[in-house]
C-alpha positions as CSV (number, residue, x, y, z in Angstrom):
1,M,9.7,-37.5,-57.8
2,N,12.8,-36.1,-56.0
3,S,13.6,-38.6,-53.4
4,A,17.3,-37.9,-53.9
5,Y,16.9,-34.3,-53.0
6,N,16.3,-32.4,-49.8
7,T,13.4,-30.1,-50.8
8,R,12.5,-28.9,-47.3
9,I,11.6,-25.2,-47.3
10,L,10.9,-22.9,-44.3
11,I,8.9,-19.7,-44.8
12,V,9.4,-17.0,-42.1
13,D,7.1,-14.0,-42.3
14,D,4.9,-12.3,-39.8
15,E,2.1,-11.8,-42.4
16,E,0.1,-14.8,-43.1
17,V,-0.9,-13.6,-46.5
18,V,2.7,-13.5,-47.6
19,R,3.4,-17.0,-46.2
20,D,0.4,-18.3,-48.1
21,S,1.5,-16.6,-51.3
22,I,5.0,-18.1,-51.1
23,R,3.6,-21.5,-50.2
24,E,1.2,-21.5,-53.2
25,S,4.1,-20.4,-55.4
26,L,6.0,-23.5,-54.4
27,L,3.2,-25.9,-55.2
28,P,3.5,-27.7,-58.5
29,P,1.4,-26.2,-61.3
30,P,-1.8,-28.1,-62.0
31,R,-1.7,-30.7,-64.7
32,K,-3.7,-29.8,-67.8
33,D,-6.6,-32.0,-68.7
34,P,-5.6,-33.8,-71.9
35,V,-9.2,-33.7,-73.2
36,L,-9.5,-29.9,-72.7
37,T,-6.0,-29.4,-74.1
38,S,-6.9,-31.3,-77.3
39,A,-10.2,-29.3,-77.6
40,A,-8.4,-26.0,-77.2
41,A,-5.9,-27.0,-79.8
42,A,-8.7,-27.9,-82.2
43,L,-10.5,-24.7,-81.5
44,F,-7.6,-22.2,-81.6
45,G,-5.3,-24.1,-83.9
46,D,-2.6,-24.7,-81.3
47,D,-0.1,-27.6,-81.3
48,P,-1.1,-30.0,-78.6
49,A,2.5,-31.0,-78.0
50,A,3.4,-27.4,-77.4
51,T,0.6,-26.9,-74.9
52,R,1.3,-30.1,-73.0
53,S,3.0,-29.6,-69.7
54,D,2.8,-33.0,-68.2
55,T,6.5,-33.8,-68.8
56,A,7.6,-30.5,-67.5
57,S,5.5,-30.8,-64.4
58,A,6.9,-34.2,-63.7
59,E,10.4,-32.9,-63.8
60,L,9.7,-30.1,-61.2
61,L,10.8,-30.5,-57.6
62,V,8.1,-31.3,-55.1
63,F,8.8,-29.0,-52.1
64,E,8.0,-29.8,-48.4
65,V,7.0,-26.5,-46.9
66,D,6.9,-25.4,-43.2
67,E,6.0,-21.9,-41.9
68,A,7.0,-19.7,-39.0
69,A,5.5,-16.3,-38.0
70,T,8.4,-15.1,-35.8
71,G,12.1,-15.4,-35.5
72,P,12.1,-17.5,-32.3
73,E,9.5,-19.9,-33.9
74,A,11.7,-20.2,-36.9
75,L,14.8,-21.0,-34.8
76,A,12.8,-23.7,-32.9
77,K,11.8,-25.3,-36.2
78,V,15.4,-25.2,-37.5
79,E,16.6,-26.9,-34.3
80,A,13.9,-29.5,-34.4
81,A,14.7,-30.2,-38.1
82,I,18.4,-30.7,-37.4
83,A,17.7,-32.9,-34.4
84,A,15.5,-35.1,-36.6
85,G,18.3,-35.3,-39.3
86,R,16.0,-33.5,-41.8
87,P,17.4,-29.9,-42.1
88,Y,15.9,-27.3,-44.3
89,A,17.6,-26.7,-47.6
90,V,16.1,-23.2,-48.2
91,I,14.7,-20.6,-45.8
92,F,12.7,-17.6,-47.0
93,L,13.0,-14.7,-44.6
94,D,11.1,-11.4,-44.3
95,M,13.5,-8.6,-43.3
96,R,11.0,-6.4,-41.2
97,M,9.3,-8.5,-38.5
98,P,8.3,-7.5,-34.9
99,G,10.7,-8.8,-32.3
100,W,13.6,-10.4,-34.1
101,D,13.9,-8.9,-37.5
102,G,15.1,-10.9,-40.5
103,L,18.8,-10.2,-40.0
104,R,18.8,-11.2,-36.3
105,T,16.8,-14.3,-37.1
106,A,19.3,-15.2,-39.8
107,Q,22.2,-14.7,-37.3
108,R,20.5,-17.0,-34.8
109,I,19.7,-19.6,-37.4
110,R,23.4,-19.5,-38.6
111,E,24.5,-20.4,-35.0
112,R,22.6,-23.8,-35.5
113,D,22.7,-24.3,-39.3
114,T,25.4,-22.9,-41.5
115,R,24.3,-24.9,-44.6
116,A,20.8,-23.7,-45.3
117,E,20.4,-21.3,-48.2
118,L,18.8,-18.1,-46.8
119,I,16.6,-15.9,-49.1
120,F,15.4,-12.5,-47.9
121,V,12.1,-11.6,-49.5
122,T,11.4,-8.0,-48.6
123,A,10.1,-4.7,-49.8
124,Y,12.7,-2.8,-47.7
125,S,16.4,-2.7,-47.9
126,D,17.4,-2.0,-44.3
127,A,20.9,-3.4,-44.7
128,S,23.3,-3.7,-47.6
129,L,24.1,-7.1,-49.2
130,D,27.7,-6.8,-47.9
131,E,26.4,-6.3,-44.4
132,V,24.0,-9.2,-44.7
133,I,26.7,-11.5,-46.0
134,A,29.0,-10.5,-43.2
135,K,26.4,-11.3,-40.6
136,A,24.6,-14.2,-42.2
137,G,27.2,-15.9,-44.4
138,A,27.7,-15.8,-48.1
139,N,25.0,-18.4,-49.0
140,V,22.2,-15.8,-48.9
141,G,20.1,-14.1,-51.5
142,Y,17.8,-11.1,-51.9
143,H,14.4,-10.8,-53.6
144,C,12.1,-7.9,-53.6
145,K,8.4,-7.8,-53.0
146,P,6.1,-8.0,-54.9
147,F,7.1,-11.2,-56.6
148,A,5.8,-13.5,-59.3
149,P,5.1,-17.2,-58.3
150,E,7.5,-18.4,-61.0
151,E,10.3,-16.3,-59.5
152,I,9.8,-17.9,-56.0
153,R,9.8,-21.4,-57.5
154,Q,12.9,-20.7,-59.5
155,I,14.7,-19.3,-56.4
156,A,13.7,-22.3,-54.3
157,T,14.8,-24.8,-57.0
158,K,18.2,-23.0,-57.4
159,G,18.6,-23.0,-53.6
160,V,17.9,-26.7,-53.3
161,H,20.5,-27.5,-56.1
162,D,23.0,-25.2,-54.4
163,W,22.5,-26.9,-51.1
164,H,23.2,-30.3,-52.7
165,K,26.2,-28.8,-54.6
166,V,27.8,-27.9,-51.3
167,R,27.0,-31.3,-49.8
168,G,28.7,-32.8,-52.8
169,L,31.8,-30.6,-52.2
170,E,31.8,-31.8,-48.5
171,A,31.7,-35.4,-49.6
172,L,34.6,-34.8,-52.0
173,I,36.5,-33.1,-49.2
174,D,35.9,-36.1,-47.0
175,V,37.4,-38.4,-49.7
176,I,40.5,-36.3,-50.4
177,G,40.9,-35.6,-46.7
178,G,41.3,-39.3,-46.1
179,L,44.3,-39.6,-48.3
180,R,47.5,-40.6,-46.5
181,G,50.5,-38.4,-46.6
182,G,53.0,-39.9,-49.0
183,E,54.4,-37.7,-51.8
184,R,52.3,-39.6,-54.4
185,E,49.1,-39.2,-52.4
186,V,49.7,-35.4,-51.9
187,N,50.2,-35.0,-55.7
188,T,47.0,-36.9,-56.3
189,L,45.3,-34.6,-53.8
190,L,46.6,-31.5,-55.5
191,H,45.5,-32.7,-58.9
192,N,42.0,-33.4,-57.6
193,I,41.8,-30.0,-56.0
194,L,42.8,-28.2,-59.2
195,G,40.3,-30.3,-61.2
196,Q,37.5,-29.4,-58.8
197,V,38.4,-25.7,-58.9
198,V,38.4,-25.7,-62.7
199,A,34.9,-27.2,-62.7
200,M,33.6,-24.7,-60.1
201,V,35.1,-21.7,-61.8
202,G,34.3,-22.9,-65.3
203,S,37.8,-22.1,-66.5
204,D,39.6,-23.1,-69.7
205,A,43.0,-22.6,-68.2
206,A,44.4,-23.0,-64.7
207,L,47.6,-23.9,-62.9
208,L,48.8,-24.8,-59.5
209,G,52.2,-23.9,-58.0
210,R,54.1,-23.6,-54.8
211,T,54.7,-20.3,-53.1
212,G,58.2,-19.6,-51.8
213,P,59.2,-17.8,-48.6
214,D,59.9,-14.6,-50.6
215,G,56.5,-14.7,-52.2
216,G,57.7,-16.2,-55.5
217,F,55.5,-18.6,-57.4
218,D,56.9,-21.9,-58.8
219,P,54.3,-23.6,-61.1
220,L,54.0,-27.3,-60.7
221,F,51.3,-28.3,-63.3
222,G,48.4,-26.9,-65.2
223,V,45.3,-27.8,-67.1
224,G,43.7,-26.7,-70.4
225,A,45.5,-23.9,-72.2
226,W,48.0,-23.8,-69.3
227,Q,48.8,-27.5,-69.2
228,D,52.3,-26.4,-70.0
229,P,52.7,-23.7,-67.2
230,R,55.2,-21.8,-69.4
231,R,52.3,-20.9,-71.7
232,A,50.7,-18.9,-68.9
233,G,53.2,-16.1,-69.6
234,P,52.4,-12.9,-67.7
235,V,50.1,-14.7,-65.4
236,L,53.1,-16.3,-63.6
237,G,54.4,-12.8,-62.8
238,I,51.0,-11.6,-61.6
239,V,50.6,-14.5,-59.2
240,G,54.2,-14.2,-58.0
241,S,53.9,-10.5,-57.4
242,L,51.3,-10.8,-54.7
243,T,53.0,-9.6,-51.5
244,H,50.6,-11.4,-49.2
245,R,49.7,-15.1,-49.2
246,G,46.3,-14.6,-47.7
247,P,44.5,-17.0,-45.4
248,A,43.8,-20.6,-46.6
249,G,40.9,-20.4,-49.0
250,A,41.1,-16.7,-49.8
251,V,40.2,-15.7,-53.3
252,T,41.8,-12.6,-55.0
253,L,40.3,-11.3,-58.3
254,R,42.6,-9.5,-60.8
255,D,40.8,-8.5,-64.0
256,D,40.0,-11.8,-65.7
257,L,42.1,-13.9,-63.3
258,A,41.1,-15.6,-60.0
259,I,44.0,-16.3,-57.6
260,M,43.3,-18.7,-54.8
261,H,45.5,-19.3,-51.7
262,L,45.9,-22.9,-50.6
263,E,48.2,-23.5,-47.7
264,S,51.7,-23.2,-49.3
265,Y,50.3,-23.3,-52.8
266,R,48.5,-20.9,-55.1
267,I,46.0,-21.6,-57.9
268,A,45.4,-19.3,-60.8
269,A,42.4,-19.7,-63.1
270,A,41.4,-17.7,-66.1
271,L,37.8,-16.4,-65.9
272,R,35.5,-16.3,-68.8
273,E,33.3,-13.6,-67.3
274,T,34.4,-11.8,-64.2
275,S,30.9,-10.5,-63.6
276,S,29.7,-14.1,-63.1
277,F,32.1,-14.6,-60.2
278,D,29.6,-13.5,-57.6
279,A,29.6,-13.8,-53.8
280,E,27.9,-17.2,-53.8
281,K,30.6,-18.7,-56.1
282,I,33.3,-17.2,-54.0
283,Y,31.7,-18.6,-50.9
284,L,31.6,-22.1,-52.4
285,L,35.2,-21.8,-53.6
286,E,36.5,-20.5,-50.3
287,L,34.7,-23.3,-48.5
288,F,36.3,-25.9,-50.7
289,L,39.8,-24.4,-50.6
290,A,39.8,-24.0,-46.9
291,S,38.8,-27.6,-46.4
292,A,41.3,-28.8,-49.1
293,G,44.0,-26.8,-47.4
294,Q,43.2,-28.6,-44.1
295,A,43.3,-31.9,-46.0
296,L,46.8,-31.0,-47.2
297,E,47.9,-30.1,-43.7
298,N,46.4,-33.4,-42.4
299,A,48.2,-35.3,-45.1
300,R,51.5,-33.7,-44.1
301,L,50.9,-34.3,-40.4
302,Q,50.1,-37.9,-41.2
303,E,53.3,-38.3,-43.2
304,R,55.3,-36.9,-40.3
305,V,53.5,-39.3,-37.9
306,V,54.1,-42.3,-40.1
307,R,57.8,-41.3,-40.6
308,T,58.2,-40.9,-36.8
309,E,56.5,-44.2,-36.1
310,R,58.7,-46.0,-38.7
311,L,61.9,-44.5,-37.2
312,S,60.7,-45.4,-33.7
313,A,59.9,-49.0,-34.8
314,L,63.2,-49.3,-36.6
315,G,65.1,-48.0,-33.6
316,G,63.3,-50.4,-31.3
317,A,63.9,-53.3,-33.7
318,L,67.6,-52.5,-34.1
319,A,67.9,-52.2,-30.3
320,M,66.4,-55.7,-29.9
321,I,68.5,-57.2,-32.7
322,V,71.7,-55.7,-31.3
323,H,70.8,-57.0,-27.9
324,D,70.1,-60.5,-29.2
325,L,73.2,-60.6,-31.2
326,R,75.4,-59.6,-28.3
327,T,74.9,-63.0,-26.6
328,P,76.0,-65.3,-29.4
329,L,78.7,-63.0,-30.6
330,G,79.9,-62.6,-27.0
331,N,80.0,-66.4,-26.6
332,I,82.0,-66.7,-29.8
333,Q,84.5,-64.1,-28.7
334,G,84.9,-65.8,-25.3
335,L,85.3,-69.2,-26.9
336,C,87.9,-67.9,-29.3
337,D,89.8,-66.5,-26.3
338,M,89.6,-69.9,-24.6
339,I,90.8,-71.6,-27.8
340,D,93.8,-69.2,-27.9
341,E,94.7,-70.1,-24.3
342,A,94.4,-73.8,-25.0
343,V,96.6,-73.6,-28.0
344,A,99.2,-71.4,-26.1
345,I,99.6,-74.0,-23.4
346,G,99.5,-77.0,-25.8
347,R,96.1,-78.4,-24.9
348,T,94.9,-78.9,-28.4
349,D,92.4,-81.5,-27.4
350,E,90.3,-78.8,-25.6
351,V,90.0,-77.0,-28.9
352,R,87.9,-79.8,-30.3
353,E,85.6,-79.5,-27.3
354,Y,85.0,-75.7,-28.0
355,V,84.3,-76.0,-31.7
356,P,80.7,-77.3,-31.3
357,Y,79.9,-74.4,-29.0
358,V,81.4,-71.9,-31.5
359,R,79.3,-73.5,-34.2
360,E,76.1,-73.3,-32.1
361,S,76.6,-69.6,-31.2
362,S,77.4,-68.7,-34.8
363,H,74.2,-70.6,-35.9
364,E,72.2,-68.6,-33.4
365,A,73.7,-65.3,-34.7
366,M,73.0,-66.3,-38.3
367,S,69.4,-67.3,-37.3
368,I,68.8,-63.8,-36.0
369,V,70.3,-62.2,-39.1
370,N,68.2,-64.5,-41.4
371,D,65.1,-63.7,-39.5
372,V,65.6,-60.0,-40.2
373,L,66.4,-60.6,-43.9
374,D,63.4,-62.9,-44.3
375,F,61.1,-60.2,-42.9
376,T,62.5,-57.2,-44.8
377,R,63.1,-58.6,-48.2
378,E,60.3,-59.2,-50.8
379,A,62.0,-62.0,-52.7
380,A,59.6,-64.0,-55.0
381,I,59.1,-67.6,-54.0
382,E,60.7,-70.3,-56.2
383,R,58.4,-73.3,-56.4
384,V,59.9,-76.8,-56.9
385,S,58.2,-80.2,-56.9
386,V,58.8,-82.1,-53.7
387,R,57.2,-85.0,-51.9
388,L,55.6,-84.5,-48.5
389,G,57.7,-87.4,-47.2
390,E,60.9,-85.7,-48.1
391,L,59.7,-82.4,-46.5
392,G,59.0,-84.4,-43.3
393,R,62.4,-86.0,-43.3
394,Q,64.1,-82.6,-43.8
395,L,62.0,-81.1,-41.0
396,R,63.2,-83.8,-38.6
397,D,66.8,-83.2,-39.5
398,K,66.6,-79.4,-39.1
399,T,64.9,-79.6,-35.7
400,R,66.9,-82.5,-34.3
401,H,69.0,-80.1,-32.1
402,L,65.8,-78.9,-30.4
403,F,64.9,-82.4,-29.1
404,T,68.2,-83.5,-27.4
405,S,66.3,-83.9,-24.2
406,D,64.5,-87.3,-23.7
407,A,61.6,-85.4,-22.0
408,L,60.7,-83.4,-25.2
409,E,59.3,-85.4,-28.2
410,L,58.7,-84.5,-31.8
411,E,56.3,-86.5,-33.9
412,V,56.2,-85.9,-37.7
413,L,53.1,-87.3,-39.4
414,V,52.9,-87.7,-43.2
415,P,49.6,-89.5,-44.0
416,T,50.2,-89.4,-47.7
417,D,53.4,-89.0,-49.8
418,E,52.0,-86.8,-52.5
419,V,54.0,-84.3,-54.6
420,V,53.5,-80.6,-53.8
421,S,55.0,-77.5,-55.5
422,V,56.4,-75.1,-52.9
423,D,59.5,-73.0,-52.1
424,A,60.9,-75.8,-49.9
425,P,63.7,-73.9,-48.2
426,R,61.5,-71.0,-47.2
427,L,58.6,-73.2,-46.1
428,Q,61.1,-75.3,-44.0
429,R,62.3,-72.2,-42.3
430,G,58.7,-71.2,-41.5
431,L,57.9,-74.7,-40.1
432,V,61.1,-74.7,-38.1
433,N,60.1,-71.4,-36.6
434,L,56.7,-72.8,-35.5
435,I,58.3,-75.9,-34.0
436,K,61.0,-73.8,-32.2
437,N,58.2,-71.5,-30.7
438,A,56.3,-74.6,-29.5
439,C,59.4,-76.0,-27.8
440,E,60.1,-72.7,-26.1
441,A,56.5,-72.4,-24.9
442,L,56.5,-75.9,-23.5
443,A,59.8,-75.3,-21.7
444,K,58.5,-72.0,-20.2
445,Q,55.3,-73.5,-19.0
446,R,57.1,-76.7,-17.7
447,T,54.5,-78.8,-19.4
448,P,54.6,-82.4,-18.3
449,A,55.4,-85.0,-21.0
450,P,55.9,-82.1,-23.6
451,R,55.2,-83.1,-27.1
452,V,55.2,-81.3,-30.5
453,T,53.4,-82.8,-33.5
454,A,54.0,-81.7,-37.1
455,T,51.5,-83.0,-39.7
456,L,52.0,-82.7,-43.4
457,R,48.9,-83.6,-45.5
458,L,46.7,-82.7,-48.5
459,D,43.3,-81.1,-48.3
460,G,41.7,-80.9,-51.7
461,D,43.8,-78.6,-53.8
462,D,45.7,-77.3,-50.8
463,A,48.8,-78.6,-48.9
464,V,48.3,-78.2,-45.2
465,F,51.2,-78.1,-42.6
466,I,50.1,-78.2,-39.0
467,V,52.3,-77.7,-35.9
468,A,50.6,-78.5,-32.6
469,D,51.8,-78.8,-29.0
470,N,50.2,-80.1,-25.8
471,G,50.9,-77.0,-23.7
472,P,48.4,-74.7,-21.9
473,G,47.6,-72.7,-25.0
474,I,48.0,-69.0,-25.8
475,A,46.9,-66.3,-23.4
476,A,43.8,-64.4,-24.7
477,E,45.5,-61.0,-24.4
478,L,48.3,-62.1,-26.7
479,T,46.1,-63.4,-29.5
480,S,45.5,-60.1,-31.2
481,R,49.2,-59.2,-31.3
482,L,50.5,-62.7,-32.1
483,F,51.7,-61.9,-35.7
484,E,53.0,-58.4,-35.0
485,P,56.7,-58.0,-35.8
486,F,59.2,-57.4,-33.0
487,A,56.6,-58.6,-30.4
488,T,58.3,-61.3,-28.3
489,H,55.4,-61.8,-25.9
490,G,57.5,-62.1,-22.8
491,K,60.4,-64.1,-24.2
492,S,63.8,-63.2,-23.0
493,G,65.5,-63.8,-26.4
494,G,64.7,-63.7,-30.1
495,T,63.7,-60.9,-32.5
496,G,60.0,-61.4,-32.3
497,L,59.9,-61.9,-36.0
498,G,59.3,-65.6,-36.1
499,L,55.5,-65.7,-36.6
500,A,55.5,-62.6,-38.8
501,I,58.0,-64.4,-41.1
502,V,55.8,-67.5,-41.2
503,Q,52.8,-65.5,-42.1
504,R,54.7,-63.7,-44.9
505,I,55.9,-67.1,-46.2
506,A,52.4,-68.5,-46.2
507,E,51.0,-65.3,-48.0
508,S,53.8,-65.3,-50.5
509,H,52.6,-68.8,-51.5
510,G,49.1,-67.5,-51.9
511,G,48.1,-69.1,-48.6
512,T,47.3,-68.4,-45.0
513,L,48.6,-68.9,-41.4
514,T,45.9,-69.5,-38.7
515,V,46.1,-70.4,-35.1
516,A,43.7,-72.2,-32.7
517,S,44.3,-72.3,-29.0
518,S,42.7,-74.2,-26.1
519,P,43.8,-75.3,-22.6
520,G,45.0,-78.5,-24.3
521,G,47.5,-76.7,-26.5
522,A,48.1,-74.4,-29.5
523,T,47.8,-75.4,-33.1
524,F,49.3,-73.4,-36.0
525,M,48.2,-74.2,-39.6
526,V,49.9,-73.1,-42.8
527,R,47.6,-73.7,-45.8
528,V,48.9,-73.1,-49.3
529,P,47.9,-74.2,-52.8
530,R,49.6,-77.5,-53.6
531,A,50.5,-76.3,-57.1
């Protein structure tokens, strides 16, 4: 069984007898009859265990084989296989065929499928291996006719495994390519790249470093015998002496050393056997390095985008905060001037009239500053035991200034007076924000008989705090952005941090903030563990 493998094989040869021969070579060898095996062992004195091939046969791949007699027919089968999502892993090609020869067929196949392992099975060498690789890609092989069935099966098995090896590399590239661009993430990416390179090359010592504008080499970290880069000795000079950086993914061989170019980095790996570093291994390595280099570039671009977005958001937030602070600070400045004039002309009674307005404007300015601080700081909550009735009384006191008009009413409901453990000051600020938002919404919509209801109750192991109004509800287009910071949703004042702060307060308690809206009003619910 090999359900986890793609074992699809395509045989392309104009001679039917050759196609049949390759097909038969790929068929699993027949199982030996156990009775005959035992009889032969008794007759000739062999060991039955040594002649039994059932286990070995079970471990062999079962190939799915298609055939094509011409290049155009082969291309059509390749296109159909790709369209069906079942590409070929290995394609056997004859070099000399009427019409399209093997090399032209390979070139046309490569235009549609760059992943298949191409194996030329031919009695004639019309092109050098370098020429074939240049035109058909590095993942190609050569095998001469005549051939033994075992050789064809071994070649096909190796091709299937190589096909899956490259798919595994691509999956790894997708993973590391998804890393975001912070310094820590880039370092993680570099370590993963070096580890994968070491596994591919089969090296006992490798190191990764940064290349400077002058071509110098600054080692960052290593593995194996070069875990301390200083132990690499002369290798550092060899890597740094390269006068060209080479394209991303390029591999340079120097004696028993492989030097790989990766964006603004270089990797040096000691080779156990230079002769084993063939075109196929270089192809896989260059594929991985080129993709890893692109992942590095994407990570850096992502980092720049995030940094730009943060600066833009910070600039917009500061502009809004400064704009909002100008009004209360301007009022305070004007009131101070009026107080100076009143004192200068001896009207001290007027000073008392101005003080409440100064206090109100300073309270508004401090409210804006506190909103920003509450949003930006990550202070841990400090739970204290408090009764729901006491929280309700404090909530009435802190919102009394919002209900000076007889038209607007606040109702605080506390069905039970149980004890809860919460950060009372922060929770009060969150609930005040919700009540203030409700008042502003009711005023903006000119809701008749406007009313805000705050309910403090228990629900199992949770404490629930509900703020509801009888307004027209929340517009559907605003729902998805309701908790975004600095989004004021059409309000002329305020930082737009109110709901974001309430959400953060709820989450810091291990709870949630939810909203429900209908034409009959909006309801915000803060649910937190009571202890």
